[in-house]
C-alpha positions, 0 to 999 in steps of 0.5 A, spaced: 677 766 363 682 771 365 684 776 361 692 774 362 689 768 358 686 771 353 692 776 351 697 770 352 692 766 346 692 772 342 700 773 342 700 766 340 695 766 334 697 773 331 704 773 332 706 768 326 701 771 322 705 778 323 712 775 322 709 772 315 706 778 313 713 782 314 716 776 310 712 777 305 713 785 305 720 784 304 720 780 297 715 785 294 719 789 289 716 796 287 717 798 280 716 804 276 713 804 269 718 809 267 724 805 270 728 802 265 731 797 269 723 795 271 724 787 270 716 787 269 716 792 263 715 788 257 721 790 252 724 787 246 730 783 247 735 785 242 740 779 240 746 780 236 748 774 232 755 774 229 757 771 223 763 765 224 768 767 218 770 760 218 763 757 217 762 755 210 756 757 206 751 753 202 755 755 195 762 753 198 759 746 200 756 745 194 762 747 190 767 742 194 762 736 192 762 737 185 768 734 181 773 739 178 772 739 170 779 741 169 781 734 172 778 730 167 782 726 162 779 723 156 783 718 151 781 712 146 784 705 146 785 704 138 788 697 135 788 695 127 791 689 123 789 686 117 792 681 112 789 677 107 787 672 112 787 676 119 783 682 121 783 685 128 779 692 130 779 694 137 776 701 139 774 704 147 773 711 149 776 712 156 774 717 161 779 718 167 779 723 173 785 726 176 784 725 184 791 727 185 799 727 182 799 720 185 792 717 182 788 717 176 782 712 175 776 712 170 772 707 166 770 706 159 767 701 154 770 697 149 769 693 142 773 688 139 772 684 133 777 679 130 776 675 123 781 669 122 780 665 115 784 659 113 783 655 106 776 653 108 775 656 115 772 662 117 772 664 125 769 671 127 769 674 134 765 680 137 766 682 144 763 688 147 764 691 155 766 696 159 773 697 164 774 700 170 781 702 170 787 706 175 794 709 175 798 709 181 804 714 180 809 712 186 814 717 183 813 722 178 815 718 171 813 711 174 806 708 173 803 702 176 797 700 172 791 696 174 784 694 170 778 690 171 774 688 164 768 684 163 766 683 155 760 679 152 762 675 147 759 672 141 762 668 135 761 664 129 765 658 126 764 655 120 768 650 115 765 650 107 769 644 106 764 639 111 758 644 112 759 645 119 758 651 123 757 653 130 756 659 134 758 661 142 757 666 146 758 668 154 762 672 158 769 674 158 773 677 164 779 680 164 784 683 170 790 686 167 796 689 171 802 692 169 808 697 170 812 702 166 813 709 165 809 715 165 811 721 160 806 727 161 799 724 160 802 718 156 803 711 159 808 706 156 807 699 160 808 692 160 802 688 162 800 681 164 792 679 163 792 674 170 786 671 168 788 668 162 781 666 159 781 662 152 777 668 149 781 674 152 782 680 147 789 680 150 795 676 148 797 670 152 804 672 157 806 679 157 805 684 152 806 692 151 801 697 152 800 704 150 795 709 153 794 717 151 790 722 155 788 729 153 
């Protein structure tokens, strides 16, 4: 092998290595430990978090979920009627919530007692249950009324002349609708029980209803 071939082979072998070393040398970054721009220097990164003023705090979220105590309304149904042969009594505390100026809704419990006495016959009727009601105000002085009610009935009948006695019990549903006038937190409405159950505590046909809340 002559000298020219040796030189030619050496150039072919070492030329790529020389090029690779130059390329690697261009990518080396020399840094100074005292240089603040040194990317290899480990320094704590300070991130400033800006608070969003529109973000709701936990306390404000809690306050929005709690009902406003000033919007609660309290009332009661009370009815009394006594005579020699007829006795009637009803009482029912009610709690409502004024959601806005157009709507109030609530619930309550009710108790009814009726006693009818003839010459020899005595009929006693007890009803205890609960109701859900709503008042809608399309305008300030007009109200629309809806009430769903479910009572448990237990009654007794006795005839002293024949000695016949009987007892009955069961559920008595009512669905009352009405409309009328609003006077502040008081209502005067003309109502009607849509279900007309035989043992309904409400009269047959239309009747007048009065409610007062505080």
